C-alpha positions in Angstrom: 68.8 19.0 136.5 65.8 20.4 134.7 64.8 19.5 131.2 64.4 22.6 128.9 60.9 23.4 127.8 60.0 23.6 124.1 61.9 26.4 122.4 64.5 26.6 125.2 68.1 25.7 124.8 70.5 24.6 127.5 74.0 26.1 127.8 76.8 24.7 129.8 79.1 27.2 131.6 82.5 26.1 132.7 83.7 27.7 135.9 86.5 27.3 138.3 85.2 25.8 141.5 85.9 29.0 143.4 83.8 31.0 140.9 81.0 28.5 141.1 81.0 28.7 144.9 81.0 32.6 144.7 78.0 32.5 142.4 76.2 30.0 144.5 76.7 32.0 147.7 75.5 35.1 145.9 72.3 33.3 144.8 71.7 32.1 148.4 71.9 35.6 149.7 69.9 37.2 146.9 66.4 37.1 145.5 67.5 34.9 142.6 66.0 31.4 142.6 68.9 29.8 140.9 72.3 30.4 139.3 70.7 30.1 135.9 68.3 32.9 136.7 71.3 35.0 137.9 73.2 34.3 134.6 70.1 35.0 132.4 69.4 38.3 134.3 73.1 39.4 134.2 73.4 38.6 130.5 70.2 40.4 129.6 71.2 43.5 131.6 74.6 43.5 130.0 73.1 43.4 126.5 70.6 46.1 127.4 73.4 48.3 128.9 75.5 47.8 125.8 72.6 48.8 123.6 71.9 51.8 125.7 75.5 52.9 125.4 75.4 52.7 121.6 72.2 54.7 121.6 73.8 57.3 123.9 76.9 57.5 121.6 74.7 58.1 118.6 72.7 60.8 120.4 76.0 62.4 121.5 77.3 62.4 117.9 74.1 64.0 116.7 74.4 66.8 119.4 78.1 67.3 118.5 77.2 67.7 114.8 74.5 70.2 115.7 76.9 72.2 117.9 79.5 72.2 115.1 76.8 73.5 112.7 75.8 76.3 115.1 79.4 77.3 115.6 79.9 77.4 111.8 77.0 79.7 111.5 78.4 82.0 114.2 81.8 82.0 112.5 80.1 82.9 109.2 78.4 85.9 110.9 81.7 87.0 112.4 83.3 86.8 108.9 80.4 88.9 107.4 80.9 91.5 110.2 84.6 91.7 109.4 83.9 92.2 105.8 81.4 95.0 106.5 83.8 96.6 108.9 86.6 96.4 106.3 84.4 98.3 103.9 83.6 101.0 106.3 85.9 103.9 106.9 85.6 107.1 108.9 84.0 108.9 105.9 81.3 106.4 105.3 77.8 107.8 105.7 75.9 106.4 108.8 72.9 105.4 106.6 75.2 103.4 104.4 76.6 101.6 107.5 73.1 100.9 108.7 72.1 99.5 105.3 75.2 97.3 105.1 74.5 95.9 108.5 70.9 95.4 107.8 71.6 93.5 104.5 74.1 91.3 106.3 71.8 90.5 109.1 68.9 89.8 106.7 71.2 87.4 104.6 72.2 85.6 107.8 68.6 85.3 109.0 67.5 83.9 105.6 70.4 81.4 105.6 69.6 80.2 109.1 65.9 80.0 108.3 66.7 77.9 105.1 69.0 75.6 107.1 66.4 75.2 109.8 63.7 74.2 107.2 66.2 71.7 105.7 66.7 70.1 109.1 63.0 69.9 109.7 62.7 68.1 106.3 65.5 65.7 107.2 63.9 64.8 110.6 60.6 63.9 108.9 62.5 61.3 106.8 63.4 59.3 110.0 
């Protein structure tokens, strides 16, 4: 049994004999120099994988929120189009229709531009 170096701690792992033999056989057939190295590597990889999964989940939530925001903007545009359509009848002057459509499009563009500039400001805070 080796004595730990300065700053190292020794842990004892309790295993059934069958499990110990399985690990020992694995170490013999692998590039690991010891069962301790196998355990250290496995634990480190498990922790890293868990950390990566949490980061992935955060990124996924961010993307979902962005998609929801984009869908909301599309739905707002559809609602504006419905409002314009409701105000248009067969006697409405084509120039008036064009002006209503232009104003609605301009408002949507300005709102999207404002929201994009807000998002850029938010990302600079990170």
